[in-house]
C-alpha positions as CSV (number, residue, x, y, z in Angstrom):
1,X,-13.4,17.9,-0.1
2,X,-10.2,17.3,0.8
3,X,-7.5,16.9,-1.6
4,X,-4.5,15.4,-1.3
5,X,-1.5,16.4,-4.6
6,X,2.7,15.6,-5.0
7,X,4.3,18.9,-6.8
8,X,6.7,17.4,-9.4
9,X,9.2,19.4,-8.8
10,X,10.0,19.3,-5.3
11,X,12.9,18.5,-3.4
12,X,10.7,16.6,-1.1
13,X,7.4,15.6,-1.2
14,X,4.6,17.0,0.6
15,X,1.1,15.9,0.5
16,X,-1.0,19.6,0.4
17,X,-4.4,18.9,2.1
18,X,-7.3,21.7,0.9
19,X,-10.8,22.2,2.7
20,X,-13.2,25.3,3.8
21,X,-11.3,27.6,4.1
22,X,-8.1,27.2,2.2
23,X,-7.2,28.4,-1.4
24,X,-5.0,25.5,-3.1
25,X,-3.0,29.4,-3.9
26,X,-2.5,29.1,0.3
27,X,1.4,29.3,1.1
28,X,2.6,25.8,2.7
29,X,5.4,25.2,4.3
30,X,8.6,23.6,3.3
31,X,9.0,19.9,4.0
32,X,11.7,19.5,6.9
33,X,15.5,18.0,5.6
34,X,14.8,14.6,6.1
35,X,19.6,14.6,5.3
36,X,20.3,14.0,9.0
37,X,17.0,11.1,9.6
38,X,16.9,9.6,6.4
39,X,13.9,7.7,5.4
40,X,14.2,4.1,6.0
41,X,11.8,1.7,3.6
42,X,9.3,-0.3,5.8
43,X,11.1,-3.0,7.6
44,X,10.2,-7.2,6.7
45,X,11.7,-8.4,10.2
46,X,8.6,-9.6,10.1
47,X,9.5,-12.4,7.8
48,X,11.3,-15.1,9.4
49,X,14.3,-16.2,7.0
50,X,12.8,-19.7,5.2
51,X,13.9,-22.6,3.1
52,X,10.5,-22.0,1.4
53,X,10.7,-19.0,0.6
54,X,13.3,-18.8,-2.9
55,X,13.2,-16.3,-5.0
56,X,11.8,-18.0,-7.7
57,X,8.2,-18.7,-5.7
58,X,7.8,-16.1,-3.9
59,X,5.6,-16.1,-0.6
60,X,2.5,-14.9,-0.1
61,X,2.4,-12.8,3.2
62,X,-0.4,-12.2,5.5
63,X,2.0,-9.4,7.0
64,X,1.9,-8.7,10.9
65,X,-0.9,-5.5,10.6
66,X,-4.2,-7.8,8.7
67,X,-6.6,-9.7,10.5
68,X,-8.0,-12.1,8.9
69,X,-11.3,-13.4,10.9
70,X,-15.0,-14.5,9.8
71,X,-16.5,-18.1,10.4
72,X,-16.1,-21.0,8.0
73,X,-13.1,-19.5,5.7
74,X,-11.0,-21.4,4.6
75,X,-7.0,-20.0,3.3
76,X,-6.0,-22.1,-0.1
77,X,-2.0,-21.2,-1.3
78,X,-0.9,-23.8,-3.9
79,X,2.9,-22.7,-3.1
80,X,4.7,-20.7,0.2
81,X,2.2,-18.6,2.4
82,X,4.2,-16.8,5.0
83,X,1.7,-15.7,8.6
84,X,2.7,-12.5,10.0
85,X,-1.0,-11.8,11.1
86,X,-3.7,-13.2,12.9
87,X,-6.2,-15.9,10.8
88,X,-9.2,-17.6,12.1
89,X,-10.1,-20.3,9.8
90,X,-8.3,-22.9,8.6
91,X,-5.4,-23.3,5.8
92,X,-4.1,-25.7,2.7
93,X,-1.0,-24.8,1.3
94,X,1.8,-27.0,0.4
95,X,4.4,-24.5,2.7
96,X,2.7,-22.9,5.5
97,X,4.9,-21.0,8.0
98,X,3.7,-19.0,11.0
99,X,5.8,-16.2,12.1
100,X,6.9,-14.7,15.7
101,X,3.5,-12.2,15.2
102,X,1.4,-14.7,13.6
103,X,-1.7,-16.4,14.9
104,X,-3.6,-18.8,13.9
105,X,-7.0,-20.2,14.6
106,X,-7.9,-23.2,13.3
107,X,-6.3,-26.6,11.8
108,X,-3.9,-25.3,9.3
109,X,-2.7,-28.9,7.1
110,X,0.7,-28.7,4.8
111,X,3.2,-30.6,3.0
112,X,5.7,-28.1,5.6
113,X,4.6,-26.4,9.0
114,X,7.4,-24.4,10.3
115,X,5.9,-23.2,13.4
116,X,7.3,-19.5,14.8
117,X,3.5,-18.0,16.6
118,X,1.3,-19.3,18.1
119,X,-1.2,-22.4,16.8
120,X,-5.0,-22.8,18.3
121,X,-5.9,-25.6,16.4
122,X,-4.6,-28.8,15.1
123,X,-1.4,-28.8,12.6
124,X,-1.3,-31.9,10.1
125,X,2.2,-32.2,7.7
126,X,4.2,-34.5,6.6
127,X,7.2,-32.2,8.3
128,X,6.4,-30.0,11.6
129,X,9.2,-27.7,13.1
130,X,8.6,-26.2,16.2
131,X,10.8,-23.7,16.6
132,X,12.4,-21.8,19.7
133,X,9.6,-19.0,20.1
134,X,5.9,-21.7,18.8
135,X,2.9,-22.4,21.4
136,X,0.4,-25.0,20.6
137,X,-2.3,-25.3,21.8
138,X,-3.5,-28.4,20.0
139,X,-3.3,-31.6,18.7
140,X,-0.3,-32.7,15.6
141,X,-1.1,-35.2,13.1
142,X,2.6,-35.7,11.2
143,X,5.1,-38.0,9.4
144,X,8.1,-36.2,11.1
145,X,8.3,-34.0,14.2
146,X,11.8,-31.2,15.6
147,X,10.0,-30.0,18.8
148,X,12.9,-27.1,19.1
149,X,14.1,-26.6,22.9
150,X,12.1,-23.5,24.2
151,X,8.9,-24.3,22.4
152,X,5.3,-24.8,24.4
153,X,3.1,-27.3,23.3
154,X,0.6,-28.2,24.7
155,X,-1.8,-31.1,22.8
156,X,-1.7,-35.2,21.9
157,X,1.1,-36.6,18.9
158,X,0.3,-39.0,16.4
159,X,2.1,-40.4,13.8
160,X,0.3,-40.4,9.9
161,X,-1.0,-43.2,9.3
162,X,-1.1,-42.3,5.5
163,X,-0.5,-39.4,3.7
164,X,-4.4,-38.7,3.4
165,X,-3.7,-38.0,6.8
166,X,-2.5,-34.9,6.5
167,X,-1.7,-34.1,3.3
168,X,-3.9,-30.7,2.8
169,X,-6.0,-30.0,-0.2
170,X,-4.9,-28.0,-2.4
171,X,-8.1,-27.3,-4.6
172,X,-10.3,-24.2,-3.8
173,X,-13.2,-25.9,-5.7
174,X,-12.9,-29.2,-2.8
175,X,-13.5,-26.8,0.1
176,X,-16.4,-24.5,-2.0
177,X,-17.7,-27.9,-3.2
178,X,-17.8,-28.4,1.4
179,X,-19.0,-25.7,2.0
180,X,-22.1,-25.5,-0.1
């Protein structure tokens, strides 16, 4: 059995682990001093700066250490979604950003799409922006398209005839009913 405890009065936190052959009374070496090397908070550099993420409406984030894989997966986000990890499945959202470390395999439908990473599948959006680090392998259906110098794109582009060509389905129940 393993236990981990945090001494309340200790100057530095330390994890105390007890296993076979040890006891709670056993002396534990002190934690090394961190004054010369202070612990830094985790970096959020993987998040692209985007006007879609405002303090009043924070984005949902699929971090760089998260992979969502499976069959017939559909993610629905009614506000901003930032993908810095990997998603295998379709995505429907109001504002979707694929960060530089993000990778999506599937169809991405959103009112606003900002692509900094990799997408293998169709992009559908009112406004689709491919940044210099974007790598797209698939078709784009859009009303407005911006492609930055350096973006890699292999596919076809089609202008949307009307909103039904690009509009995401933001009602999760609609996706549940369609999959039944």
